[in-house]
mmCIF entry with sequence, helices, sheets and N, C-alpha, C, O atoms, coordinates in Angstrom:
data_MODEL
# 
_entry.id   MODEL 
# 
_entity.id                         1 
_entity.type                       polymer 
_entity.pdbx_number_of_molecules   1 
# 
_entity_poly.entity_id                      1 
_entity_poly.type                           'polypeptide(L)' 
_entity_poly.nstd_linkage                   no 
_entity_poly.nstd_monomer                   no 
_entity_poly.pdbx_seq_one_letter_code       MIGKLLGHNKIETTSRYAHLARDSIKASSARVADSIGADILNAPAPTETAPA 
_entity_poly.pdbx_seq_one_letter_code_can   MIGKLLGHNKIETTSRYAHLARDSIKASSARVADSIGADILNAPAPTETAPA 
_entity_poly.pdbx_strand_id                 A 
# 
loop_
_entity_poly_seq.entity_id 
_entity_poly_seq.num 
_entity_poly_seq.mon_id 
_entity_poly_seq.hetero 
1 1  MET n 
1 2  ILE n 
1 3  GLY n 
1 4  LYS n 
1 5  LEU n 
1 6  LEU n 
1 7  GLY n 
1 8  HIS n 
1 9  ASN n 
1 10 LYS n 
1 11 ILE n 
1 12 GLU n 
1 13 THR n 
1 14 THR n 
1 15 SER n 
1 16 ARG n 
1 17 TYR n 
1 18 ALA n 
1 19 HIS n 
1 20 LEU n 
1 21 ALA n 
1 22 ARG n 
1 23 ASP n 
1 24 SER n 
1 25 ILE n 
1 26 LYS n 
1 27 ALA n 
1 28 SER n 
1 29 SER n 
1 30 ALA n 
1 31 ARG n 
1 32 VAL n 
1 33 ALA n 
1 34 ASP n 
1 35 SER n 
1 36 ILE n 
1 37 GLY n 
1 38 ALA n 
1 39 ASP n 
1 40 ILE n 
1 41 LEU n 
1 42 ASN n 
1 43 ALA n 
1 44 PRO n 
1 45 ALA n 
1 46 PRO n 
1 47 THR n 
1 48 GLU n 
1 49 THR n 
1 50 ALA n 
1 51 PRO n 
1 52 ALA n 
# 
_struct_asym.id          A 
_struct_asym.entity_id   1 
# 
loop_
_struct_conf.conf_type_id 
_struct_conf.id 
_struct_conf.pdbx_PDB_helix_id 
_struct_conf.beg_label_comp_id 
_struct_conf.beg_label_asym_id 
_struct_conf.beg_label_seq_id 
_struct_conf.pdbx_beg_PDB_ins_code 
_struct_conf.end_label_comp_id 
_struct_conf.end_label_asym_id 
_struct_conf.end_label_seq_id 
_struct_conf.pdbx_end_PDB_ins_code 
_struct_conf.beg_auth_comp_id 
_struct_conf.beg_auth_asym_id 
_struct_conf.beg_auth_seq_id 
_struct_conf.end_auth_comp_id 
_struct_conf.end_auth_asym_id 
_struct_conf.end_auth_seq_id 
_struct_conf.pdbx_PDB_helix_class 
_struct_conf.details 
_struct_conf.pdbx_PDB_helix_length 
HELX_P HELX_P1 AA1 ILE A 2  ? LEU A 5  ? ILE A 2  LEU A 5  1 ? 4  
HELX_P HELX_P2 AA2 ILE A 11 ? ALA A 18 ? ILE A 11 ALA A 18 1 ? 8  
HELX_P HELX_P3 AA3 ARG A 22 ? ASN A 42 ? ARG A 22 ASN A 42 1 ? 21 
# 
_struct_conf_type.id          HELX_P 
_struct_conf_type.criteria    ? 
_struct_conf_type.reference   ? 
# 
loop_
_atom_site.group_PDB 
_atom_site.id 
_atom_site.type_symbol 
_atom_site.label_atom_id 
_atom_site.label_alt_id 
_atom_site.label_comp_id 
_atom_site.label_asym_id 
_atom_site.label_entity_id 
_atom_site.label_seq_id 
_atom_site.pdbx_PDB_ins_code 
_atom_site.Cartn_x 
_atom_site.Cartn_y 
_atom_site.Cartn_z 
_atom_site.occupancy 
_atom_site.B_iso_or_equiv 
_atom_site.pdbx_formal_charge 
_atom_site.auth_seq_id 
_atom_site.auth_comp_id 
_atom_site.auth_asym_id 
_atom_site.auth_atom_id 
_atom_site.pdbx_PDB_model_num 
ATOM 1   N N  . MET A 1 1  ? 80.692 89.958 95.556  1.00 0.00 ? 1  MET A N  1 
ATOM 2   C CA . MET A 1 1  ? 79.255 90.083 95.773  1.00 0.00 ? 1  MET A CA 1 
ATOM 3   C C  . MET A 1 1  ? 78.827 89.215 97.014  1.00 0.00 ? 1  MET A C  1 
ATOM 4   O O  . MET A 1 1  ? 77.994 89.662 97.802  1.00 0.00 ? 1  MET A O  1 
ATOM 5   N N  . ILE A 1 2  ? 79.366 88.042 97.178  1.00 0.00 ? 2  ILE A N  1 
ATOM 6   C CA . ILE A 1 2  ? 79.007 87.219 98.350  1.00 0.00 ? 2  ILE A CA 1 
ATOM 7   C C  . ILE A 1 2  ? 79.444 87.928 99.607  1.00 0.00 ? 2  ILE A C  1 
ATOM 8   O O  . ILE A 1 2  ? 78.708 87.963 100.593 1.00 0.00 ? 2  ILE A O  1 
ATOM 9   N N  . GLY A 1 3  ? 80.647 88.501 99.582  1.00 0.00 ? 3  GLY A N  1 
ATOM 10  C CA . GLY A 1 3  ? 81.160 89.225 100.733 1.00 0.00 ? 3  GLY A CA 1 
ATOM 11  C C  . GLY A 1 3  ? 80.241 90.371 101.157 1.00 0.00 ? 3  GLY A C  1 
ATOM 12  O O  . GLY A 1 3  ? 80.038 90.597 102.350 1.00 0.00 ? 3  GLY A O  1 
ATOM 13  N N  . LYS A 1 4  ? 79.704 91.070 100.213 1.00 0.00 ? 4  LYS A N  1 
ATOM 14  C CA . LYS A 1 4  ? 78.804 92.140 100.505 1.00 0.00 ? 4  LYS A CA 1 
ATOM 15  C C  . LYS A 1 4  ? 77.531 91.635 101.111 1.00 0.00 ? 4  LYS A C  1 
ATOM 16  O O  . LYS A 1 4  ? 76.999 92.241 102.040 1.00 0.00 ? 4  LYS A O  1 
ATOM 17  N N  . LEU A 1 5  ? 77.026 90.519 100.595 1.00 0.00 ? 5  LEU A N  1 
ATOM 18  C CA . LEU A 1 5  ? 75.802 89.923 101.131 1.00 0.00 ? 5  LEU A CA 1 
ATOM 19  C C  . LEU A 1 5  ? 76.037 89.499 102.571 1.00 0.00 ? 5  LEU A C  1 
ATOM 20  O O  . LEU A 1 5  ? 75.130 89.568 103.400 1.00 0.00 ? 5  LEU A O  1 
ATOM 21  N N  . LEU A 1 6  ? 77.267 89.055 102.871 1.00 0.00 ? 6  LEU A N  1 
ATOM 22  C CA . LEU A 1 6  ? 77.581 88.626 104.196 1.00 0.00 ? 6  LEU A CA 1 
ATOM 23  C C  . LEU A 1 6  ? 77.973 89.776 105.160 1.00 0.00 ? 6  LEU A C  1 
ATOM 24  O O  . LEU A 1 6  ? 78.201 89.577 106.353 1.00 0.00 ? 6  LEU A O  1 
ATOM 25  N N  . GLY A 1 7  ? 78.036 90.969 104.575 1.00 0.00 ? 7  GLY A N  1 
ATOM 26  C CA . GLY A 1 7  ? 78.383 92.116 105.366 1.00 0.00 ? 7  GLY A CA 1 
ATOM 27  C C  . GLY A 1 7  ? 79.904 92.329 105.540 1.00 0.00 ? 7  GLY A C  1 
ATOM 28  O O  . GLY A 1 7  ? 80.320 93.048 106.448 1.00 0.00 ? 7  GLY A O  1 
ATOM 29  N N  . HIS A 1 8  ? 80.725 91.717 104.688 1.00 0.00 ? 8  HIS A N  1 
ATOM 30  C CA . HIS A 1 8  ? 82.134 91.891 104.776 1.00 0.00 ? 8  HIS A CA 1 
ATOM 31  C C  . HIS A 1 8  ? 82.577 93.099 104.013 1.00 0.00 ? 8  HIS A C  1 
ATOM 32  O O  . HIS A 1 8  ? 82.107 93.351 102.904 1.00 0.00 ? 8  HIS A O  1 
ATOM 33  N N  . ASN A 1 9  ? 83.474 93.846 104.593 1.00 0.00 ? 9  ASN A N  1 
ATOM 34  C CA . ASN A 1 9  ? 83.998 95.028 103.909 1.00 0.00 ? 9  ASN A CA 1 
ATOM 35  C C  . ASN A 1 9  ? 85.236 94.773 103.064 1.00 0.00 ? 9  ASN A C  1 
ATOM 36  O O  . ASN A 1 9  ? 85.550 95.513 102.131 1.00 0.00 ? 9  ASN A O  1 
ATOM 37  N N  . LYS A 1 10 ? 85.928 93.694 103.428 1.00 0.00 ? 10 LYS A N  1 
ATOM 38  C CA . LYS A 1 10 ? 87.162 93.303 102.702 1.00 0.00 ? 10 LYS A CA 1 
ATOM 39  C C  . LYS A 1 10 ? 87.009 91.960 102.141 1.00 0.00 ? 10 LYS A C  1 
ATOM 40  O O  . LYS A 1 10 ? 86.371 91.105 102.756 1.00 0.00 ? 10 LYS A O  1 
ATOM 41  N N  . ILE A 1 11 ? 87.593 91.709 100.933 1.00 0.00 ? 11 ILE A N  1 
ATOM 42  C CA . ILE A 1 11 ? 87.616 90.427 100.295 1.00 0.00 ? 11 ILE A CA 1 
ATOM 43  C C  . ILE A 1 11 ? 88.408 89.421 101.141 1.00 0.00 ? 11 ILE A C  1 
ATOM 44  O O  . ILE A 1 11 ? 88.133 88.223 101.083 1.00 0.00 ? 11 ILE A O  1 
ATOM 45  N N  . GLU A 1 12 ? 89.360 89.878 101.902 1.00 0.00 ? 12 GLU A N  1 
ATOM 46  C CA . GLU A 1 12 ? 90.169 88.979 102.775 1.00 0.00 ? 12 GLU A CA 1 
ATOM 47  C C  . GLU A 1 12 ? 89.286 88.312 103.789 1.00 0.00 ? 12 GLU A C  1 
ATOM 48  O O  . GLU A 1 12 ? 89.515 87.152 104.132 1.00 0.00 ? 12 GLU A O  1 
ATOM 49  N N  . THR A 1 13 ? 88.272 89.011 104.286 1.00 0.00 ? 13 THR A N  1 
ATOM 50  C CA . THR A 1 13 ? 87.383 88.403 105.270 1.00 0.00 ? 13 THR A CA 1 
ATOM 51  C C  . THR A 1 13 ? 86.605 87.263 104.687 1.00 0.00 ? 13 THR A C  1 
ATOM 52  O O  . THR A 1 13 ? 86.459 86.203 105.296 1.00 0.00 ? 13 THR A O  1 
ATOM 53  N N  . THR A 1 14 ? 86.094 87.504 103.460 1.00 0.00 ? 14 THR A N  1 
ATOM 54  C CA . THR A 1 14 ? 85.303 86.427 102.770 1.00 0.00 ? 14 THR A CA 1 
ATOM 55  C C  . THR A 1 14 ? 86.240 85.284 102.464 1.00 0.00 ? 14 THR A C  1 
ATOM 56  O O  . THR A 1 14 ? 85.835 84.133 102.627 1.00 0.00 ? 14 THR A O  1 
ATOM 57  N N  . SER A 1 15 ? 87.467 85.520 102.030 1.00 0.00 ? 15 SER A N  1 
ATOM 58  C CA . SER A 1 15 ? 88.405 84.481 101.653 1.00 0.00 ? 15 SER A CA 1 
ATOM 59  C C  . SER A 1 15 ? 88.774 83.644 102.897 1.00 0.00 ? 15 SER A C  1 
ATOM 60  O O  . SER A 1 15 ? 88.998 82.438 102.803 1.00 0.00 ? 15 SER A O  1 
ATOM 61  N N  . ARG A 1 16 ? 88.829 84.291 104.021 1.00 0.00 ? 16 ARG A N  1 
ATOM 62  C CA . ARG A 1 16 ? 89.189 83.561 105.254 1.00 0.00 ? 16 ARG A CA 1 
ATOM 63  C C  . ARG A 1 16 ? 88.202 82.472 105.587 1.00 0.00 ? 16 ARG A C  1 
ATOM 64  O O  . ARG A 1 16 ? 88.596 81.421 106.093 1.00 0.00 ? 16 ARG A O  1 
ATOM 65  N N  . TYR A 1 17 ? 86.920 82.694 105.315 1.00 0.00 ? 17 TYR A N  1 
ATOM 66  C CA . TYR A 1 17 ? 85.879 81.793 105.667 1.00 0.00 ? 17 TYR A CA 1 
ATOM 67  C C  . TYR A 1 17 ? 85.426 80.900 104.508 1.00 0.00 ? 17 TYR A C  1 
ATOM 68  O O  . TYR A 1 17 ? 84.657 79.968 104.742 1.00 0.00 ? 17 TYR A O  1 
ATOM 69  N N  . ALA A 1 18 ? 85.855 81.135 103.303 1.00 0.00 ? 18 ALA A N  1 
ATOM 70  C CA . ALA A 1 18 ? 85.388 80.417 102.147 1.00 0.00 ? 18 ALA A CA 1 
ATOM 71  C C  . ALA A 1 18 ? 85.787 78.974 102.214 1.00 0.00 ? 18 ALA A C  1 
ATOM 72  O O  . ALA A 1 18 ? 85.019 78.130 101.751 1.00 0.00 ? 18 ALA A O  1 
ATOM 73  N N  . HIS A 1 19 ? 86.948 78.618 102.765 1.00 0.00 ? 19 HIS A N  1 
ATOM 74  C CA . HIS A 1 19 ? 87.388 77.258 102.804 1.00 0.00 ? 19 HIS A CA 1 
ATOM 75  C C  . HIS A 1 19 ? 86.528 76.369 103.672 1.00 0.00 ? 19 HIS A C  1 
ATOM 76  O O  . HIS A 1 19 ? 86.544 75.146 103.529 1.00 0.00 ? 19 HIS A O  1 
ATOM 77  N N  . LEU A 1 20 ? 85.765 76.988 104.585 1.00 0.00 ? 20 LEU A N  1 
ATOM 78  C CA . LEU A 1 20 ? 84.914 76.214 105.502 1.00 0.00 ? 20 LEU A CA 1 
ATOM 79  C C  . LEU A 1 20 ? 83.750 75.571 104.745 1.00 0.00 ? 20 LEU A C  1 
ATOM 80  O O  . LEU A 1 20 ? 83.232 74.543 105.182 1.00 0.00 ? 20 LEU A O  1 
ATOM 81  N N  . ALA A 1 21 ? 83.330 76.153 103.623 1.00 0.00 ? 21 ALA A N  1 
ATOM 82  C CA . ALA A 1 21 ? 82.149 75.628 102.883 1.00 0.00 ? 21 ALA A CA 1 
ATOM 83  C C  . ALA A 1 21 ? 82.540 74.619 101.884 1.00 0.00 ? 21 ALA A C  1 
ATOM 84  O O  . ALA A 1 21 ? 81.654 73.924 101.386 1.00 0.00 ? 21 ALA A O  1 
ATOM 85  N N  . ARG A 1 22 ? 83.825 74.454 101.521 1.00 0.00 ? 22 ARG A N  1 
ATOM 86  C CA . ARG A 1 22 ? 84.210 73.561 100.431 1.00 0.00 ? 22 ARG A CA 1 
ATOM 87  C C  . ARG A 1 22 ? 83.767 72.100 100.663 1.00 0.00 ? 22 ARG A C  1 
ATOM 88  O O  . ARG A 1 22 ? 83.278 71.443 99.743  1.00 0.00 ? 22 ARG A O  1 
ATOM 89  N N  . ASP A 1 23 ? 83.943 71.597 101.908 1.00 0.00 ? 23 ASP A N  1 
ATOM 90  C CA . ASP A 1 23 ? 83.603 70.222 102.131 1.00 0.00 ? 23 ASP A CA 1 
ATOM 91  C C  . ASP A 1 23 ? 82.100 69.961 102.012 1.00 0.00 ? 23 ASP A C  1 
ATOM 92  O O  . ASP A 1 23 ? 81.650 68.946 101.482 1.00 0.00 ? 23 ASP A O  1 
ATOM 93  N N  . SER A 1 24 ? 81.353 70.932 102.535 1.00 0.00 ? 24 SER A N  1 
ATOM 94  C CA . SER A 1 24 ? 79.869 70.752 102.456 1.00 0.00 ? 24 SER A CA 1 
ATOM 95  C C  . SER A 1 24 ? 79.370 70.876 101.003 1.00 0.00 ? 24 SER A C  1 
ATOM 96  O O  . SER A 1 24 ? 78.411 70.217 100.601 1.00 0.00 ? 24 SER A O  1 
ATOM 97  N N  . ILE A 1 25 ? 80.052 71.745 100.226 1.00 0.00 ? 25 ILE A N  1 
ATOM 98  C CA . ILE A 1 25 ? 79.668 71.862 98.795  1.00 0.00 ? 25 ILE A CA 1 
ATOM 99  C C  . ILE A 1 25 ? 79.995 70.550 98.094  1.00 0.00 ? 25 ILE A C  1 
ATOM 100 O O  . ILE A 1 25 ? 79.152 70.054 97.347  1.00 0.00 ? 25 ILE A O  1 
ATOM 101 N N  . LYS A 1 26 ? 81.138 69.976 98.287  1.00 0.00 ? 26 LYS A N  1 
ATOM 102 C CA . LYS A 1 26 ? 81.492 68.715 97.707  1.00 0.00 ? 26 LYS A CA 1 
ATOM 103 C C  . LYS A 1 26 ? 80.498 67.586 98.117  1.00 0.00 ? 26 LYS A C  1 
ATOM 104 O O  . LYS A 1 26 ? 80.050 66.808 97.274  1.00 0.00 ? 26 LYS A O  1 
ATOM 105 N N  . ALA A 1 27 ? 80.179 67.524 99.379  1.00 0.00 ? 27 ALA A N  1 
ATOM 106 C CA . ALA A 1 27 ? 79.208 66.497 99.840  1.00 0.00 ? 27 ALA A CA 1 
ATOM 107 C C  . ALA A 1 27 ? 77.825 66.723 99.257  1.00 0.00 ? 27 ALA A C  1 
ATOM 108 O O  . ALA A 1 27 ? 77.126 65.760 98.943  1.00 0.00 ? 27 ALA A O  1 
ATOM 109 N N  . SER A 1 28 ? 77.421 67.962 99.108  1.00 0.00 ? 28 SER A N  1 
ATOM 110 C CA . SER A 1 28 ? 76.115 68.236 98.565  1.00 0.00 ? 28 SER A CA 1 
ATOM 111 C C  . SER A 1 28 ? 76.082 67.883 97.064  1.00 0.00 ? 28 SER A C  1 
ATOM 112 O O  . SER A 1 28 ? 75.120 67.282 96.586  1.00 0.00 ? 28 SER A O  1 
ATOM 113 N N  . SER A 1 29 ? 77.160 68.268 96.316  1.00 0.00 ? 29 SER A N  1 
ATOM 114 C CA . SER A 1 29 ? 77.171 67.964 94.882  1.00 0.00 ? 29 SER A CA 1 
ATOM 115 C C  . SER A 1 29 ? 77.232 66.442 94.662  1.00 0.00 ? 29 SER A C  1 
ATOM 116 O O  . SER A 1 29 ? 76.664 65.957 93.683  1.00 0.00 ? 29 SER A O  1 
ATOM 117 N N  . ALA A 1 30 ? 77.886 65.691 95.516  1.00 0.00 ? 30 ALA A N  1 
ATOM 118 C CA . ALA A 1 30 ? 77.914 64.185 95.423  1.00 0.00 ? 30 ALA A CA 1 
ATOM 119 C C  . ALA A 1 30 ? 76.538 63.653 95.613  1.00 0.00 ? 30 ALA A C  1 
ATOM 120 O O  . ALA A 1 30 ? 76.121 62.765 94.869  1.00 0.00 ? 30 ALA A O  1 
ATOM 121 N N  . ARG A 1 31 ? 75.783 64.169 96.610  1.00 0.00 ? 31 ARG A N  1 
ATOM 122 C CA . ARG A 1 31 ? 74.420 63.678 96.851  1.00 0.00 ? 31 ARG A CA 1 
ATOM 123 C C  . ARG A 1 31 ? 73.527 63.945 95.652  1.00 0.00 ? 31 ARG A C  1 
ATOM 124 O O  . ARG A 1 31 ? 72.726 63.099 95.256  1.00 0.00 ? 31 ARG A O  1 
ATOM 125 N N  . VAL A 1 32 ? 73.677 65.143 95.074  1.00 0.00 ? 32 VAL A N  1 
ATOM 126 C CA . VAL A 1 32 ? 72.876 65.515 93.914  1.00 0.00 ? 32 VAL A CA 1 
ATOM 127 C C  . VAL A 1 32 ? 73.218 64.606 92.737  1.00 0.00 ? 32 VAL A C  1 
ATOM 128 O O  . VAL A 1 32 ? 72.324 64.106 92.054  1.00 0.00 ? 32 VAL A O  1 
ATOM 129 N N  . ALA A 1 33 ? 74.483 64.400 92.508  1.00 0.00 ? 33 ALA A N  1 
ATOM 130 C CA . ALA A 1 33 ? 74.937 63.498 91.397  1.00 0.00 ? 33 ALA A CA 1 
ATOM 131 C C  . ALA A 1 33 ? 74.418 62.096 91.616  1.00 0.00 ? 33 ALA A C  1 
ATOM 132 O O  . ALA A 1 33 ? 73.944 61.476 90.664  1.00 0.00 ? 33 ALA A O  1 
ATOM 133 N N  . ASP A 1 34 ? 74.482 61.583 92.790  1.00 0.00 ? 34 ASP A N  1 
ATOM 134 C CA . ASP A 1 34 ? 73.941 60.255 93.102  1.00 0.00 ? 34 ASP A CA 1 
ATOM 135 C C  . ASP A 1 34 ? 72.433 60.166 92.877  1.00 0.00 ? 34 ASP A C  1 
ATOM 136 O O  . ASP A 1 34 ? 71.938 59.157 92.376  1.00 0.00 ? 34 ASP A O  1 
ATOM 137 N N  . SER A 1 35 ? 71.749 61.155 93.224  1.00 0.00 ? 35 SER A N  1 
ATOM 138 C CA . SER A 1 35 ? 70.278 61.230 93.041  1.00 0.00 ? 35 SER A CA 1 
ATOM 139 C C  . SER A 1 35 ? 69.953 61.246 91.544  1.00 0.00 ? 35 SER A C  1 
ATOM 140 O O  . SER A 1 35 ? 69.075 60.510 91.094  1.00 0.00 ? 35 SER A O  1 
ATOM 141 N N  . ILE A 1 36 ? 70.619 62.038 90.814  1.00 0.00 ? 36 ILE A N  1 
ATOM 142 C CA . ILE A 1 36 ? 70.403 62.188 89.281  1.00 0.00 ? 36 ILE A CA 1 
ATOM 143 C C  . ILE A 1 36 ? 70.727 60.832 88.668  1.00 0.00 ? 36 ILE A C  1 
ATOM 144 O O  . ILE A 1 36 ? 69.978 60.318 87.836  1.00 0.00 ? 36 ILE A O  1 
ATOM 145 N N  . GLY A 1 37 ? 71.863 60.254 89.092  1.00 0.00 ? 37 GLY A N  1 
ATOM 146 C CA . GLY A 1 37 ? 72.230 58.956 88.523  1.00 0.00 ? 37 GLY A CA 1 
ATOM 147 C C  . GLY A 1 37 ? 71.168 57.892 88.793  1.00 0.00 ? 37 GLY A C  1 
ATOM 148 O O  . GLY A 1 37 ? 70.806 57.128 87.898  1.00 0.00 ? 37 GLY A O  1 
ATOM 149 N N  . ALA A 1 38 ? 70.678 57.845 90.013  1.00 0.00 ? 38 ALA A N  1 
ATOM 150 C CA . ALA A 1 38 ? 69.673 56.852 90.390  1.00 0.00 ? 38 ALA A CA 1 
ATOM 151 C C  . ALA A 1 38 ? 68.379 57.057 89.563  1.00 0.00 ? 38 ALA A C  1 
ATOM 152 O O  . ALA A 1 38 ? 67.734 56.106 89.122  1.00 0.00 ? 38 ALA A O  1 
ATOM 153 N N  . ASP A 1 39 ? 68.031 58.382 89.374  1.00 0.00 ? 39 ASP A N  1 
ATOM 154 C CA . ASP A 1 39 ? 66.808 58.666 88.575  1.00 0.00 ? 39 ASP A CA 1 
ATOM 155 C C  . ASP A 1 39 ? 66.975 58.182 87.090  1.00 0.00 ? 39 ASP A C  1 
ATOM 156 O O  . ASP A 1 39 ? 66.053 57.656 86.467  1.00 0.00 ? 39 ASP A O  1 
ATOM 157 N N  . ILE A 1 40 ? 68.209 58.401 86.583  1.00 0.00 ? 40 ILE A N  1 
ATOM 158 C CA . ILE A 1 40 ? 68.469 57.981 85.180  1.00 0.00 ? 40 ILE A CA 1 
ATOM 159 C C  . ILE A 1 40 ? 68.378 56.509 85.072  1.00 0.00 ? 40 ILE A C  1 
ATOM 160 O O  . ILE A 1 40 ? 67.724 55.985 84.170  1.00 0.00 ? 40 ILE A O  1 
ATOM 161 N N  . LEU A 1 41 ? 69.034 55.807 85.992  1.00 0.00 ? 41 LEU A N  1 
ATOM 162 C CA . LEU A 1 41 ? 69.022 54.312 85.949  1.00 0.00 ? 41 LEU A CA 1 
ATOM 163 C C  . LEU A 1 41 ? 67.612 53.740 86.173  1.00 0.00 ? 41 LEU A C  1 
ATOM 164 O O  . LEU A 1 41 ? 67.306 52.666 85.657  1.00 0.00 ? 41 LEU A O  1 
ATOM 165 N N  . ASN A 1 42 ? 66.812 54.384 86.876  1.00 0.00 ? 42 ASN A N  1 
ATOM 166 C CA . ASN A 1 42 ? 65.449 53.878 87.219  1.00 0.00 ? 42 ASN A CA 1 
ATOM 167 C C  . ASN A 1 42 ? 64.344 54.481 86.325  1.00 0.00 ? 42 ASN A C  1 
ATOM 168 O O  . ASN A 1 42 ? 63.160 54.205 86.522  1.00 0.00 ? 42 ASN A O  1 
ATOM 169 N N  . ALA A 1 43 ? 64.745 55.299 85.349  1.00 0.00 ? 43 ALA A N  1 
ATOM 170 C CA . ALA A 1 43 ? 63.748 55.889 84.467  1.00 0.00 ? 43 ALA A CA 1 
ATOM 171 C C  . ALA A 1 43 ? 63.166 54.843 83.557  1.00 0.00 ? 43 ALA A C  1 
ATOM 172 O O  . ALA A 1 43 ? 63.876 53.925 83.146  1.00 0.00 ? 43 ALA A O  1 
ATOM 173 N N  . PRO A 1 44 ? 61.889 54.950 83.227  1.00 0.00 ? 44 PRO A N  1 
ATOM 174 C CA . PRO A 1 44 ? 61.299 54.008 82.205  1.00 0.00 ? 44 PRO A CA 1 
ATOM 175 C C  . PRO A 1 44 ? 61.880 54.285 80.867  1.00 0.00 ? 44 PRO A C  1 
ATOM 176 O O  . PRO A 1 44 ? 62.198 55.426 80.531  1.00 0.00 ? 44 PRO A O  1 
ATOM 177 N N  . ALA A 1 45 ? 62.021 53.229 80.091  1.00 0.00 ? 45 ALA A N  1 
ATOM 178 C CA . ALA A 1 45 ? 62.559 53.373 78.709  1.00 0.00 ? 45 ALA A CA 1 
ATOM 179 C C  . ALA A 1 45 ? 61.604 54.262 77.913  1.00 0.00 ? 45 ALA A C  1 
ATOM 180 O O  . ALA A 1 45 ? 60.383 54.182 78.049  1.00 0.00 ? 45 ALA A O  1 
ATOM 181 N N  . PRO A 1 46 ? 62.214 55.126 77.063  1.00 0.00 ? 46 PRO A N  1 
ATOM 182 C CA . PRO A 1 46 ? 61.376 55.985 76.250  1.00 0.00 ? 46 PRO A CA 1 
ATOM 183 C C  . PRO A 1 46 ? 60.579 55.143 75.214  1.00 0.00 ? 46 PRO A C  1 
ATOM 184 O O  . PRO A 1 46 ? 61.061 54.127 74.714  1.00 0.00 ? 46 PRO A O  1 
ATOM 185 N N  . THR A 1 47 ? 59.386 55.591 74.924  1.00 0.00 ? 47 THR A N  1 
ATOM 186 C CA . THR A 1 47 ? 58.576 54.877 73.949  1.00 0.00 ? 47 THR A CA 1 
ATOM 187 C C  . THR A 1 47 ? 58.713 55.559 72.614  1.00 0.00 ? 47 THR A C  1 
ATOM 188 O O  . THR A 1 47 ? 58.790 56.784 72.518  1.00 0.00 ? 47 THR A O  1 
ATOM 189 N N  . GLU A 1 48 ? 58.741 54.732 71.581  1.00 0.00 ? 48 GLU A N  1 
ATOM 190 C CA . GLU A 1 48 ? 58.831 55.327 70.218  1.00 0.00 ? 48 GLU A CA 1 
ATOM 191 C C  . GLU A 1 48 ? 57.400 55.546 69.728  1.00 0.00 ? 48 GLU A C  1 
ATOM 192 O O  . GLU A 1 48 ? 56.505 54.736 69.970  1.00 0.00 ? 48 GLU A O  1 
ATOM 193 N N  . THR A 1 49 ? 57.216 56.670 69.032  1.00 0.00 ? 49 THR A N  1 
ATOM 194 C CA . THR A 1 49 ? 55.942 56.866 68.421  1.00 0.00 ? 49 THR A CA 1 
ATOM 195 C C  . THR A 1 49 ? 56.047 56.719 66.875  1.00 0.00 ? 49 THR A C  1 
ATOM 196 O O  . THR A 1 49 ? 57.036 57.096 66.247  1.00 0.00 ? 49 THR A O  1 
ATOM 197 N N  . ALA A 1 50 ? 55.067 56.203 66.368  1.00 0.00 ? 50 ALA A N  1 
ATOM 198 C CA . ALA A 1 50 ? 55.052 56.010 64.893  1.00 0.00 ? 50 ALA A CA 1 
ATOM 199 C C  . ALA A 1 50 ? 54.876 57.289 64.195  1.00 0.00 ? 50 ALA A C  1 
ATOM 200 O O  . ALA A 1 50 ? 54.077 58.113 64.638  1.00 0.00 ? 50 ALA A O  1 
ATOM 201 N N  . PRO A 1 51 ? 55.585 57.523 63.099  1.00 0.00 ? 51 PRO A N  1 
ATOM 202 C CA . PRO A 1 51 ? 55.431 58.789 62.376  1.00 0.00 ? 51 PRO A CA 1 
ATOM 203 C C  . PRO A 1 51 ? 54.011 58.997 61.928  1.00 0.00 ? 51 PRO A C  1 
ATOM 204 O O  . PRO A 1 51 ? 53.314 58.048 61.567  1.00 0.00 ? 51 PRO A O  1 
ATOM 205 N N  . ALA A 1 52 ? 53.592 60.219 61.950  1.00 0.00 ? 52 ALA A N  1 
ATOM 206 C CA . ALA A 1 52 ? 52.146 60.530 61.579  1.00 0.00 ? 52 ALA A CA 1 
ATOM 207 C C  . ALA A 1 52 ? 51.863 60.526 60.109  1.00 0.00 ? 52 ALA A C  1 
ATOM 208 O O  . ALA A 1 52 ? 50.728 60.765 59.698  1.00 0.00 ? 52 ALA A O  1 
# 
């Protein structure tokens, strides 16, 4: 499907260029994970509500 979106007729063409994106995907996922971790660590403590 990605190959078709890129206009590739053969899977080999898509495979040839797929390795170029791996490093940027790893870097992006690390940034997202760091951001989520920071948000979790800085989140206010949940408050308990008394039963009604």
